[in-house]
C-alpha positions in Angstrom: 147.8 -17.4 9.4 146.5 -13.9 8.7 142.8 -14.7 8.5 142.4 -15.1 12.3 142.8 -11.9 14.1 141.5 -12.0 17.6 141.0 -9.3 20.2 144.6 -9.5 21.5 146.1 -9.1 18.1 143.9 -6.1 17.3 144.8 -4.5 20.6 148.5 -4.9 19.8 148.0 -3.4 16.4 146.1 -0.4 17.8 148.8 0.1 20.5 151.5 0.2 17.8 149.5 2.7 15.7 149.0 4.9 18.7 152.7 4.8 19.5 153.7 5.6 15.9 151.3 8.4 15.2 150.3 9.8 18.6 146.9 10.5 20.2 146.5 13.9 18.7 147.0 12.8 15.1 144.7 9.7 15.2 141.3 11.6 14.9 142.7 13.7 12.0 143.8 10.5 10.2 140.4 8.8 10.9 138.6 11.8 9.5 140.7 11.8 6.4 140.2 8.1 5.9 136.4 8.5 6.2 136.4 11.3 3.6 138.5 9.1 1.3 136.0 6.3 1.7 133.1 8.6 0.9 134.7 9.9 -2.2 135.6 6.4 -3.4 132.0 5.2 -2.7 130.5 8.2 -4.7 132.9 7.7 -7.6 132.2 4.0 -7.7 128.5 4.7 -7.7 128.9 7.2 -10.5 130.9 4.8 -12.6 128.2 2.1 -12.1 125.5 4.4 -13.2 127.6 5.5 -16.2 128.1 1.9 -17.2 124.4 1.2 -16.8 123.4 4.2 -18.9 126.0 3.3 -21.5 124.7 -0.2 -21.8 121.2 1.1 -22.5 122.2 3.4 -25.3 123.0 2.1 -28.7 126.6 2.0 -30.0 126.0 4.7 -32.5 125.4 7.4 -29.8 128.7 6.4 -28.2 130.5 6.5 -31.6 129.1 10.0 -32.4 130.2 11.3 -28.9 133.7 10.0 -29.5 133.8 11.6 -32.9 132.6 14.9 -31.5 135.3 14.8 -28.8 137.9 14.0 -31.5 136.7 16.9 -33.6 136.8 19.4 -30.7 140.4 18.5 -29.9 142.7 21.6 -30.5 145.2 21.2 -33.2 148.8 22.4 -33.1 149.6 25.5 -35.1 151.6 25.0 -38.2 155.0 26.7 -38.2 155.8 28.8 -41.2 159.1 28.7 -43.0 160.0 32.1 -41.6 159.6 30.7 -38.0 161.8 27.7 -38.9 164.5 30.0 -40.3 164.4 32.2 -37.2 164.8 29.2 -34.9 168.0 28.0 -36.7 
């Protein structure tokens, strides 16, 4: 049902889009859509490269990186008894 879009169906869809958004807004929307696709493509490529790099390294390097990130995490300051009494 939805797999066979011919020329008449595509023209009707384009006419509806033109009526909904207007001729002035369409180029801006197309530009925005193109930028979004480029960003998605570059992020997907970076993720694939990251996965390939990660699969070539041994598990110990990954574990040490995770441990370092955990150690660098800021800790919450401990409240003193004077601060707790002041808040009551």
